[in-house]
C-alpha positions as CSV (number, residue, x, y, z in Angstrom):
1,X,-35.2,37.6,6.0
2,X,-36.2,39.3,9.3
3,X,-35.4,42.9,10.1
4,X,-33.5,41.6,13.2
5,X,-31.1,39.6,11.0
6,X,-30.5,42.7,8.8
7,X,-29.8,44.7,12.0
8,X,-27.3,42.1,13.2
9,X,-25.6,42.1,9.9
10,X,-25.4,45.9,9.8
11,X,-23.9,45.9,13.2
12,X,-21.3,43.2,12.3
13,X,-20.3,45.2,9.2
14,X,-19.1,48.0,11.4
15,X,-16.4,45.8,12.9
16,X,-15.9,42.9,10.5
17,X,-15.3,43.2,6.7
18,X,-18.6,42.4,5.0
19,X,-19.9,41.5,8.4
20,X,-18.6,37.9,8.0
21,X,-15.5,35.9,8.9
22,X,-15.8,33.7,5.8
23,X,-17.2,35.1,2.5
24,X,-19.9,32.6,1.6
25,X,-21.7,33.3,4.9
26,X,-22.6,36.8,3.5
27,X,-25.4,35.3,1.3
28,X,-24.2,37.5,-1.6
29,X,-25.0,34.7,-4.2
30,X,-28.5,34.0,-2.9
31,X,-29.6,37.5,-1.8
32,X,-30.7,38.9,1.5
33,X,-28.9,39.2,4.8
34,X,-27.3,36.2,6.5
35,X,-29.0,34.4,9.3
36,X,-27.2,34.4,12.7
37,X,-27.1,31.1,14.5
38,X,-27.6,30.8,18.3
39,X,-27.4,27.1,18.8
40,X,-27.7,23.6,17.2
41,X,-28.7,20.1,18.2
42,X,-28.9,17.0,16.0
43,X,-30.0,17.9,12.5
44,X,-31.3,21.3,13.4
45,X,-29.9,24.8,13.9
46,X,-31.7,27.6,15.7
47,X,-31.2,31.3,14.8
48,X,-30.9,34.3,17.0
49,X,-34.7,34.9,16.7
50,X,-35.4,31.3,18.0
51,X,-36.5,29.9,14.6
52,X,-35.4,26.3,13.8
53,X,-34.1,25.0,10.5
54,X,-33.2,21.5,9.3
55,X,-29.5,21.9,8.5
56,X,-27.8,20.5,5.4
57,X,-24.6,22.5,5.8
58,X,-23.4,20.9,9.0
59,X,-20.6,23.5,9.5
60,X,-19.6,22.6,6.0
61,X,-19.1,19.0,6.7
62,X,-17.8,18.2,10.1
63,X,-21.1,17.4,11.8
64,X,-21.5,13.9,10.3
65,X,-23.1,12.8,13.6
66,X,-25.3,15.8,13.9
67,X,-24.7,18.9,16.1
68,X,-23.8,18.8,19.8
69,X,-23.4,15.0,19.7
70,X,-23.3,14.0,23.4
71,X,-20.1,11.9,23.4
72,X,-18.3,14.7,21.5
73,X,-19.5,17.4,23.9
74,X,-18.5,15.2,26.9
75,X,-15.0,14.7,25.5
76,X,-14.6,18.4,24.9
77,X,-15.9,19.3,28.4
78,X,-13.6,16.7,30.1
79,X,-10.5,18.0,28.1
80,X,-11.3,21.6,28.9
81,X,-11.4,20.9,32.6
82,X,-7.7,19.8,32.4
83,X,-6.6,22.9,30.4
84,X,-7.3,24.3,26.9
85,X,-3.8,24.5,25.5
86,X,-0.3,23.6,26.5
87,X,2.0,24.2,23.6
88,X,3.6,20.9,24.4
89,X,3.2,17.3,23.6
90,X,0.1,15.3,24.6
91,X,-0.7,11.6,24.3
92,X,-4.0,12.6,22.6
93,X,-1.9,13.9,19.6
94,X,-0.3,10.5,19.3
95,X,-3.6,8.7,19.6
96,X,-5.0,10.9,16.8
97,X,-2.1,10.2,14.5
98,X,-2.4,6.5,15.2
99,X,-6.2,6.6,14.4
100,X,-5.5,8.3,11.1
101,X,-2.8,5.7,10.2
102,X,-5.2,2.9,11.0
103,X,-8.0,4.3,8.9
104,X,-6.0,5.7,5.9
105,X,-3.6,3.1,4.5
106,X,-1.6,5.6,2.4
107,X,-0.7,7.6,5.5
108,X,2.4,6.4,7.4
109,X,3.1,9.6,9.4
110,X,0.9,12.6,10.2
111,X,1.4,16.2,11.2
112,X,-1.5,18.0,12.9
113,X,-2.4,21.6,12.1
114,X,-5.4,23.8,12.8
115,X,-7.1,24.3,9.4
116,X,-7.5,22.8,6.0
117,X,-5.7,25.8,4.5
118,X,-2.7,25.1,6.7
119,X,-2.8,21.4,5.7
120,X,-2.8,22.0,2.0
121,X,-0.3,24.8,1.9
122,X,2.0,22.8,4.1
123,X,1.6,19.7,2.0
124,X,2.6,21.7,-1.1
125,X,5.6,23.2,0.7
126,X,6.7,19.7,1.7
127,X,6.2,18.4,-1.8
128,X,8.4,21.2,-3.2
129,X,11.0,20.5,-0.5
130,X,11.0,16.8,-1.2
131,X,11.2,17.0,-5.0
132,X,13.3,20.2,-5.1
133,X,10.9,21.5,-7.7
134,X,8.7,24.6,-7.6
135,X,5.6,24.1,-9.8
136,X,2.3,22.5,-8.9
137,X,-0.7,21.4,-10.9
138,X,-4.2,22.3,-9.6
139,X,-7.6,22.0,-11.3
140,X,-9.9,24.9,-12.2
141,X,-12.7,25.0,-9.7
142,X,-11.0,22.9,-7.0
143,X,-10.6,24.8,-3.8
144,X,-7.7,24.1,-1.4
145,X,-8.0,27.0,1.0
146,X,-6.7,30.5,0.7
147,X,-3.0,29.9,0.3
148,X,-1.3,32.0,-2.4
149,X,-0.6,29.0,-4.6
150,X,-4.3,28.1,-4.8
151,X,-6.0,31.5,-5.5
152,X,-5.3,31.3,-9.2
153,X,-7.6,31.9,-12.2
154,X,-7.3,29.9,-15.3
155,X,-6.1,31.6,-18.5
156,X,-6.9,30.4,-22.0
157,X,-5.6,27.0,-22.9
158,X,-4.2,24.2,-20.8
159,X,-0.7,25.6,-20.9
160,X,-1.5,29.1,-19.7
161,X,0.2,30.1,-16.5
162,X,-2.2,31.2,-13.8
163,X,-3.0,34.8,-13.0
164,X,-3.7,35.9,-9.5
165,X,-7.5,35.9,-8.7
166,X,-7.0,37.9,-5.5
167,X,-5.1,41.1,-4.9
168,X,-2.1,40.3,-2.7
169,X,-1.2,37.1,-4.6
170,X,2.0,37.7,-6.4
171,X,2.7,37.0,-10.0
172,X,5.5,34.8,-8.9
173,X,3.1,32.6,-6.9
174,X,0.8,32.5,-9.8
175,X,3.5,31.4,-12.3
176,X,4.3,28.4,-10.2
177,X,0.8,27.1,-10.4
178,X,-0.3,25.3,-13.5
179,X,-4.0,24.9,-14.3
180,X,-5.7,21.8,-15.6
181,X,-9.3,20.8,-16.1
182,X,-11.0,18.4,-13.7
183,X,-11.8,15.0,-15.4
184,X,-9.5,15.9,-18.3
185,X,-6.3,13.9,-18.3
186,X,-5.2,15.3,-21.6
187,X,-5.0,18.8,-20.0
188,X,-2.6,17.3,-17.4
189,X,-0.6,15.4,-20.0
190,X,0.0,18.7,-21.9
191,X,1.4,20.3,-18.7
192,X,3.7,17.4,-18.1
193,X,4.9,17.4,-21.8
194,X,5.8,21.1,-21.5
195,X,7.4,21.2,-18.1
196,X,7.2,17.8,-16.3
197,X,10.7,18.1,-14.9
198,X,9.6,21.2,-13.0
199,X,6.4,19.8,-11.4
200,X,6.6,19.0,-7.7
201,X,3.0,17.8,-7.2
202,X,-0.5,17.5,-8.5
203,X,-3.1,18.5,-5.9
204,X,-6.7,17.5,-6.4
205,X,-10.0,17.1,-4.6
206,X,-10.6,13.5,-5.5
207,X,-14.3,14.2,-5.3
208,X,-14.7,17.9,-6.0
209,X,-16.8,19.7,-3.5
210,X,-16.2,23.4,-4.1
211,X,-17.8,23.9,-7.5
212,X,-20.6,21.8,-6.3
213,X,-20.1,18.0,-6.0
214,X,-18.2,16.7,-9.1
215,X,-17.7,13.0,-9.5
216,X,-14.3,11.7,-10.8
217,X,-14.8,9.8,-14.1
218,X,-13.5,6.3,-14.5
219,X,-9.8,6.4,-15.0
220,X,-9.3,10.0,-14.0
221,X,-7.7,9.5,-10.6
222,X,-5.9,6.4,-11.8
223,X,-4.5,8.5,-14.7
224,X,-3.2,11.1,-12.3
225,X,-1.4,8.4,-10.3
226,X,0.1,7.0,-13.4
227,X,1.3,10.4,-14.6
228,X,3.1,11.0,-11.3
229,X,4.7,7.6,-11.1
230,X,8.3,7.5,-12.3
231,X,8.5,11.3,-12.6
232,X,9.4,12.3,-9.0
233,X,6.1,14.1,-8.9
234,X,3.9,13.7,-5.8
235,X,0.1,13.2,-5.9
236,X,-1.7,15.1,-3.2
237,X,-5.3,14.2,-2.4
238,X,-7.1,17.1,-0.7
239,X,-9.6,15.1,1.5
240,X,-10.5,17.9,3.8
241,X,-14.1,17.4,2.8
242,X,-14.1,13.7,1.8
243,X,-11.9,12.4,4.5
244,X,-14.0,10.3,6.9
245,X,-17.1,11.5,5.0
246,X,-17.0,8.9,2.2
247,X,-15.7,6.1,4.4
248,X,-12.9,5.6,6.9
249,X,-10.3,5.8,4.1
250,X,-12.0,8.6,2.4
251,X,-12.2,9.0,-1.4
252,X,-8.9,7.1,-1.9
253,X,-10.5,4.1,-0.2
254,X,-13.6,4.4,-2.3
255,X,-11.8,4.7,-5.6
256,X,-8.8,2.5,-4.8
257,X,-6.1,5.1,-5.7
258,X,-3.2,5.8,-3.3
259,X,-1.8,9.3,-3.1
260,X,1.6,10.2,-1.8
261,X,0.2,12.9,0.6
262,X,-3.3,13.4,2.0
263,X,-4.8,16.5,3.7
264,X,-7.6,16.0,6.2
265,X,-9.9,18.3,8.2
266,X,-13.5,19.0,9.2
267,X,-14.7,15.6,10.5
268,X,-11.2,14.9,11.8
269,X,-11.7,17.7,14.4
270,X,-15.2,16.8,15.4
271,X,-16.3,20.4,14.7
272,X,-13.3,22.1,16.3
273,X,-10.3,23.6,14.5
274,X,-8.2,20.6,13.6
275,X,-6.7,19.4,10.4
276,X,-3.7,17.2,9.3
277,X,-1.5,16.2,6.4
278,X,0.2,12.9,6.1
279,X,1.7,10.3,3.8
280,X,4.7,8.2,3.1
281,X,7.2,8.2,5.9
282,X,10.2,9.2,3.7
283,X,8.3,12.3,2.6
284,X,7.0,13.2,6.0
285,X,10.4,12.8,7.6
286,X,11.5,15.9,5.5
287,X,9.6,18.0,8.1
288,X,11.4,19.9,10.8
289,X,12.7,18.9,13.3
290,X,13.5,15.6,11.5
291,X,14.3,17.3,8.2
292,X,14.8,20.8,6.6
293,X,11.2,21.7,5.6
294,X,9.8,24.0,8.3
295,X,6.2,24.2,9.6
296,X,5.0,24.9,13.1
297,X,1.8,25.9,15.0
298,X,1.2,26.9,18.6
299,X,-2.3,25.4,18.8
300,X,-1.7,22.4,16.5
301,X,-3.1,19.3,18.0
302,X,-4.6,21.2,21.0
303,X,-6.3,19.1,23.6
304,X,-9.9,20.2,23.0
305,X,-9.7,19.6,19.2
306,X,-8.0,16.2,19.5
307,X,-10.5,15.1,22.2
308,X,-13.5,16.1,19.9
309,X,-11.9,14.4,16.9
310,X,-11.1,11.2,18.7
311,X,-14.7,11.0,20.0
312,X,-16.0,11.6,16.5
313,X,-13.8,9.0,15.0
314,X,-14.8,6.4,17.6
315,X,-18.4,6.7,16.4
316,X,-17.8,6.6,12.7
317,X,-15.6,3.5,13.1
318,X,-18.4,1.5,14.5
319,X,-19.5,-1.4,12.2
320,X,-22.2,-0.4,9.7
321,X,-22.0,3.4,10.2
322,X,-21.2,4.2,6.6
323,X,-23.5,1.6,5.2
324,X,-26.4,3.1,7.1
325,X,-25.5,6.7,6.2
326,X,-25.1,5.8,2.5
327,X,-28.5,4.0,2.3
328,X,-30.1,7.1,3.8
329,X,-28.2,9.2,1.2
330,X,-29.5,7.1,-1.6
331,X,-33.1,7.6,-0.4
332,X,-32.4,11.3,0.0
333,X,-31.3,11.6,-3.6
334,X,-34.4,9.6,-4.8
335,X,-36.7,11.9,-2.8
336,X,-35.0,15.0,-4.2
337,X,-35.4,13.7,-7.8
338,X,-39.0,12.9,-7.2
339,X,-39.7,16.3,-5.7
340,X,-37.9,18.2,-8.5
341,X,-39.7,16.5,-11.3
342,X,-42.2,19.3,-11.4
343,X,-39.6,22.0,-11.7
344,X,-40.1,24.4,-14.6
345,X,-36.4,24.6,-15.4
346,X,-33.6,22.1,-16.0
347,X,-31.8,20.4,-13.1
348,X,-29.5,17.6,-12.4
349,X,-28.1,16.0,-9.2
350,X,-24.5,14.8,-8.4
351,X,-24.0,12.7,-5.3
352,X,-21.2,10.7,-3.9
353,X,-22.0,9.0,-0.5
354,X,-23.5,11.6,1.8
355,X,-22.4,14.6,-0.3
356,X,-24.8,16.0,-2.9
357,X,-25.4,19.0,-5.1
358,X,-28.5,20.0,-7.1
359,X,-27.5,22.0,-10.1
360,X,-30.0,24.0,-12.0
361,X,-28.9,23.3,-15.5
362,X,-28.8,20.4,-18.0
363,X,-26.4,17.7,-16.9
364,X,-24.0,16.2,-16.8
365,X,-21.9,18.6,-14.7
366,X,-18.4,17.1,-14.8
367,X,-16.0,20.0,-14.8
368,X,-15.6,23.7,-14.1
369,X,-17.1,24.9,-17.4
370,X,-20.2,22.7,-17.1
371,X,-20.7,23.8,-13.4
372,X,-20.6,27.5,-14.5
373,X,-23.7,26.8,-16.7
374,X,-25.8,26.4,-13.6
375,X,-28.5,29.0,-13.1
376,X,-27.4,30.8,-9.9
377,X,-30.5,33.0,-9.8
378,X,-32.7,30.0,-9.9
379,X,-30.6,28.5,-7.1
380,X,-31.1,31.7,-5.1
381,X,-34.8,31.5,-5.4
382,X,-34.8,27.8,-4.4
383,X,-32.5,28.5,-1.5
384,X,-34.7,31.3,-0.1
385,X,-37.9,29.3,-0.7
386,X,-36.4,26.4,1.3
387,X,-35.3,28.7,4.0
388,X,-38.8,30.0,4.3
389,X,-39.9,26.3,4.7
390,X,-37.4,25.9,7.5
391,X,-34.6,24.1,5.6
392,X,-31.1,25.5,5.5
393,X,-29.1,24.7,2.4
394,X,-25.6,26.0,1.4
395,X,-26.0,29.7,0.5
396,X,-24.2,29.1,-2.8
397,X,-25.0,26.9,-5.9
398,X,-21.3,25.8,-5.9
399,X,-21.2,24.0,-2.6
400,X,-22.2,20.6,-1.3
401,X,-25.1,19.6,0.9
402,X,-24.1,17.3,3.8
403,X,-26.2,14.5,5.3
404,X,-25.6,13.5,8.8
405,X,-26.5,10.4,10.9
406,X,-29.0,12.6,12.7
407,X,-31.2,13.2,9.7
408,X,-33.8,10.6,10.5
409,X,-37.0,9.6,8.5
410,X,-39.1,12.4,10.0
411,X,-36.6,15.1,9.2
412,X,-36.2,13.8,5.6
413,X,-40.0,13.6,5.1
414,X,-40.2,17.3,6.2
415,X,-37.4,18.1,3.8
416,X,-39.1,16.4,0.9
417,X,-42.3,18.3,1.6
418,X,-40.4,21.6,1.7
419,X,-38.7,20.8,-1.7
420,X,-42.1,20.2,-3.3
421,X,-43.3,23.6,-2.1
422,X,-40.1,25.4,-3.1
423,X,-40.2,24.0,-6.6
424,X,-42.9,26.5,-7.4
425,X,-40.4,29.3,-6.9
426,X,-38.4,28.1,-9.9
427,X,-41.1,29.0,-12.5
C-alpha cells in the first residue's frame, strides 16, 4: 500500500470513525490501509494515485453493466437537469414499480426506499403488523442490513434467543429474533415447534452472500415455504444482492420458490441509493396511507435514482443478457479452479450465476460454521497479492466477487494470469 493511501486514511480518521463510512472498506481483515478511488469505467477502477485495477467488487453488486455505463450516466444527467429531488410523486416511481412487478412475479405492489437496510427493516415491520406477531427467524451468517432485529449473535443450540452483537441493540430486540442455521430445516422446525404461533416471518438470503456465497441445498427454500404455509407466517426473501443479479426474477425465479415479501436493492438503483420491498397486495396494502403500518422517506424514489435504475433494468431485460453473463461466469470459475490448482493450501469455490467466492478451506462450505473454517489470513495474503497484480477483490473472505458484462476476454485473461502469480503467496 502506498504512503499516499496511508496518509489519506489518517486524514479521514480525524473526521470519520475508522476513516470509513462502511466498516469493510477499512481493510481490517486483509491488512494495510484502504485504497481511495478516484474514478471508474467499465470493469476498472482508478485510485487517487492514478493506478488502475480490474474490479470484482462493482460497488458490492450494482455495477452489473460495468462502471459509468453510458446510457445510465445519460439518464442520470438528464434527470438531474430537471431537479434532483421533489419530495412529491413522479411518473418514474410508477414506471419503476411497474418494471419490478413485470420482472418478479411474486411482487404485486412495491414501496421504494433508499437502502437495503430500510427495505429489510420495513419488510419485517410490515410482516409484524400484518400477522400481529413479534418474533422473526433469521439465519446465522445472513446479513440483512444494520437494523436492530438483524444484528444478533447465535447462542448455543437452535432454540437460544439471540444476544445483541452490537452495543446499542436492546435485549428486547434480540429476544424477538430467533436464530436458525442456513441449509438446516431441522433448526427451523425446532423454532416453530417451540413458538410457531409467535413467529411473524422468516427472513433469508435465498443465496447467501454475506458469509461468502452459500448455495441453498435442494429442498431448503422449498422447506421454508412449506413451514410458513398455513401458519400465518410470512416468508421474506432478501434479494438485495441476488435481485436482477441471478436473473430478472432473482433467486426466487432461479429456484422456483415464491416468497410473500421480497426486498431489492443494488442493481435496482443502477448504482444510486435506491431499494424496494414488495409482495402480495393484501400485505402491502397494510402500509400507510392505505393501512396502519407506518413507513416514510423524503428521498424515497428520488428522480436521479429511479432514472439510473430504469436505465439499468432496460439493459438487463434485453434478450440473452443473463445467458451471456452466466456463460462468462462459468468460464471465470473454470479459470479460477485451474489457476488455484497449484495452491499450497486447501480451497474451494462456491458460485451461483455471476456471484462467486473462493474459500481457503476444505469444502463444502454450506453454512455459517463451515464458512468460519476458512483461513482468513491466507485470504488476506491472496487479496494483497492480487491487489499488487492490479486486481481488486472484496477486502474480506466473507464477501462475494461480482462479475459484470464489462469483464471481457482480455480482462479475464489478465485476471487468470494474476491469480497464478498470487497463488505463490499462499505457501
